[in-house]
Phi, psi and omega in degrees: 000127178260125182236124178288132182249123182237143177206151171057047180244130180239139183242344184266124181276145178269006183241029182283147178293151179235153180269127181247124179231156181304137182293342181291341180294134171285166180303311184295314182292325177298314182289325176296322178296317179294317180299318180297318179295320181295323181296338178264002181278167183284350184255351186283126176223147179226024174235164176286162180242116178225121178061031179084001182247140177271119186225159174268187178284158183299321183260006177082000180291146179228168176225144183276143171252120186252152172275115184294340181281333185234341185084354181294148176279124178275315183195164169253135179236160183297140174263088187271166182213218187297316184295313180295324178293319177298320177297318180294320178297316179299318178297315179294323180294318178294319181290334182301321186298324179272320182297319182290340181273349176295154175289157178302323180296323179292315178298323178301319181294320177298315181295321179297321178294321177297316177302313181301320180289321176301316182288325179288341177250027185301318182298312181296317179297319178297317178298319180295318177298315180297319181298312187265341181251327174104347183292153180303150186301318180300319179292321178296318177296325175298321178295322178299314178297318179294313180297316180295331182298332178290324178292318178297314183298315183281342169298322178283319184289340179305328183273006183233032175272087189269150171255203181216155166247124183261132175305127186286150177274345177231149185295331184265015180244151170231129185247124184236144170243122180245153173249118183244147179298141185291331179130217180284134182246133170261119184247118182247120191237155184267180185270343190283335173227079191292345174256308189296325180290338176279310184293330179292339178261315185288325181305302181292327180298310180291326183300320184268358174112005176281162169244163194222142165247116181261133169244098177283168176296141176295342179282332185220059183276342190292325177295319178298318181293322177296318178297320179294322176300318179291330175296319176296317179297333178284352178095003177299124191299153178304139178091342180290321177233122180235149181227124175231151181207159176137255183280095188301313179300318180294317180297315179299316180297322179295319178294320183289321186279341183286128176285345178281339176273120186256353179207143171243130172238131190220138168237126181167207186287154178296322181299314179290322178302320179294322178295319178295321179298317178293318181292330181287345182295329183301325179243011176051058180276153168291150181225139164235125184231120174247103194250195187293162179232173173211062194294125171274143173238108189259120180250112181272161179306326186272008180288152169287117187302314181297317179296318181295318179295313181297315181293319179294322177302315180293317183292328184271315195256003174299135182056036180055035178079010185259058173224153183288343179256011177299146174294107183272334179225127177256107181264120185237132182288149184315311187295342183238000189304305184295317181295318179295315182303319180292312182294319181294317180299320178297319179293318180294323180298334181274357180287121182276129181256142177167187178289151190293349181263001179273133181303131175089349180289133178237355178231115178265194180282163166283164192293326180198180183296323180299324179295320179294317181297324177296313179300314180301318182292324179293317180294317180296322177299316180295316180298318182294341181254013172107000178285160181238128175274114181258353176202135177073224177095011180205172177299148181281153180295346178292342180080205183050230181251025177281138179228140183295135170304129195232141173236129181237128179253173180057035177279140179240163189297337183278352181281151179303324180301333181261345185260330185228160178292125177280329179052048178198178187278056181236122180253108177271128180257122178248145182259141172220162183255311187242163178300316180298322178295319180298316180296318179298313179298316183299320184273354183279065182198156176281347181275160179196051182268288184234153175213157181224141174227146177233116181198152174257006180266113185297316180299320179295323178307310182289317182302308187287316182299325179281337179276339182285134182268071184219150181283335180227133178229123176259132180249116181057034181204140183257349179234112190237356183287139177202149183293341185269358182237150182289138181240125177167170186242178175239179184053227184270018174268005169133184181227140174086177181226147176241153183077166176067180179295337180285334184294328183287336179295339179289347186243013180234152170259140176269115186250132178254128176243130172247118186247126177266000000 
């Protein structure tokens, strides 16, 4: 088993611009003002994109996009289905023949221009992410920079899709290995990173000559549409990038059943990933799946307490715990358990909760009511089995879908908090005695996406990181994603890798030519 090992990588800049508004504005009026301004901007779109044209659904049906912090309706977008998806696939298939024939240098220039436009509109894109997804503006701006970095990286990598010449077995033969674009790609993306999960897929696909049909989450489609508008402004030809949203089962079935779609790339739940994997068998499609996690964060006795608290805080509470690489289980060794629990709780208590446009807020709302109910059920399950809530543990006084940052101690492996992703701002603390026990607990799951360890022992760093069955391992660091390193999991956390030089291989076929 090959596992990519990542450590000490940071993506969030401390020098990002911030939006300043009069303090007299209430949360709701402030966000309504921002929404109104965005609707008049050059990047705002609320229709699907097919063949370079902005269109509604065939039957005129729409779906509302809501602000999770206020419940306000931001926009109505088309509720598309099988017919619109088929149109998008046909458009992408037609565009593939010309796009794939461009030189790598030409495709690189288009992507570079798209990157420049994403960065020049960073403030607007960040505001849009905060409006429809809820994360704090500073964090949203960080996502814009992170998401755009994939377009920049693959603009450069487009010119480095190398083949091979194989020494011939006969004197009159020449043997060549070429890498050719796989064809039309169906990209299905989640709501928690509405820009970065798209660019991490579309960047390498376009770089090597593929065309794409993107299905963003119905909860956060506006960021995807804005990014697509900027792609058009960058000159990327009509049909190369298409966006449809609405009836997820119909759209998914259309992508799976089409023989013109040669690859599916998906980020989301393991349950949906398994359905896509089964559905892709009918036409034998290529698959990239980045699925659910159950990330352990292991704090050893010899860890630097301050480093461990800071790193665990970042790993657990980024995006209010709504990321697939969030620390889902915090494993703390006996000798430091009480001290860590106290220091960590104090740090969590200082996390300011509120709407993402308020100065100093680092914890926004959960995405919807169902997410809050899931968190509540997990916490209640833990309490009923003997766990103790030492901080938080209930809905926030702000109402809506805000939930208090929570720390739970005396968590055991049989509790839901330790078995499944909570996907919320709840940190369960589990106690362990030995290194071997920590490794066993960490690996005792079907998931294998991300893991974190905190230790000052160099030998332990190598031993434990190599023993963990995870695709990404952070050492003394809680934020490890970067465009230059491969991202992906093992076991039931998925197939394939995104980002880095390895990511582009997911979108090419290896072709062998024997020339006489």
